[in-house]
N, C-alpha and C positions, 0 to 999 in steps of 0.2 A: 558717334558723330556720321553723319550721312554727308559726303558729296553730292551738290544738284547740279547737274546737266540743264542746259538751257530749254528743253523739250519740256520737262514738267512745268518749268515757270511760264512758259509761252502758253501751255494748255491750260492753265489754270485760269488764265485771262480769257481766252475764249470759250464761250459758251457752246461754240458749235464744233468745237474738236471733239472728236471720238474718246480723247482720253481725258477730257476736261475734268469730270466727277471724281474719278480715281487719283488726279495729280492734284486738283483744289482739297482733297481730303486727306490725301497723305503730307501736303503743305501745313496742312491746319493741325493735322493731329501727330505728328511726328514725336515722340518721345524724346529722340536724339536731338542735337543741335543741328541746325541745317549749314552748311558750309559751300559758299558759292566762289569758286574760283575768280579773279577779276577777269579774265578774258571772256568767261561767259557771263559776267554783267553786261558788259558791253554789247554783246552777240545779243542778248536778251532785249536792251534797250534799242539797237538796231531794226528786229526783227516787229518788235511791239509797234514802232514808228510806222515800218513797213506796212503792218498789217491794219493800218490807220486805226488803232484802238485811241489814239489822241494822246496829248500831253497830259491829261490826268491820271492815264493809265499809266504812263511811263514814270511821272512823279509818284503815283502809288508804290509801283515796283520799288524805286531806289527809296523812297521812304521805310520799306520793311527793313532797310537796314540799318536805320536809326531806332525803330521800336524793337528792335531784337528778333524780329521772326525769322531773318536770316543773318548768316555773319560772312563778312567780304573775307576771302583768304589771298592775301599777297603771294606773289612767285617771288622766289629766290634765285639767286644765279644758277644753282645747280638745277632748279626747275628747268630753265631754259633750256640748257644743255640735255637734260632727258627729252624733253618735247622734242626739239631736234631729231635726237636719235628716233624718236619713235614715229614723228613726220617722214623719216626717212626709211625707217623698217615697214612702214604699212602703208607705202607712197603708193599701193596698188588698190587701196580701199576706196579713195584716200581717205587717211588721218589727218584731218586741218588742227590747226593751232589751241582752238579751244578745247576740242576732245584730248587731245594731248596734255593741255594742261589738266584738265580731271583725272587722268591717269596719274601723271607725274607727282600730284598732291596725295594720290592715293596712295603711292609708293611711299611717298617722305614722311607722311603723317601715318600710315599704316593703317589706313580706313580701307574696311571691306566692302561698306555700302554705297553703290551708287542711284540717284534716283535719276533715271535718264529713261526716253522713249527710243533710243538708239541703240537697239539691241544689235543691229548690222556691226556696228564699230566695238561696242563694248563685250560682247561675247566672242571677238577673234583677237582683240588684244591680250597677250600675256602679259601679267604683271608680275613685279619681281618678290612681291611679299606674300604670296598668296597663290593658290591653284586656280581661283577664279574670283572674281568679284560677284557679290551679291547685289542683283539688278532689283530696282523697285520702280514703280508700283507693278 
């Protein structure tokens, strides 16, 4: 299983993004299930709209959860507590709720692979279940 942060999902839509090709390839060919925390879904929808990709692009993204390309992962009450702890602990980054949700779910589900372009946050944050996360692409 791979947890997916917003960056690769947005880059896959944006042909002009420097990471477009590698992110699109990862999302299309990953041998593992691609899990997306619910806060990341909202962030991607916002960014697709903000970048003016249009309603069709946003709808295509949302449909990727119905066709099995992506799997939405709901948060549980303990995840919110862990997210709050992370946001406080890494306030100087700052680490926002969306990134904190990725970390909290990685810990709860014991996942070590995260698809992200955000090396700044994900190389600094220390997870409870591993020495470090494997960051893709």
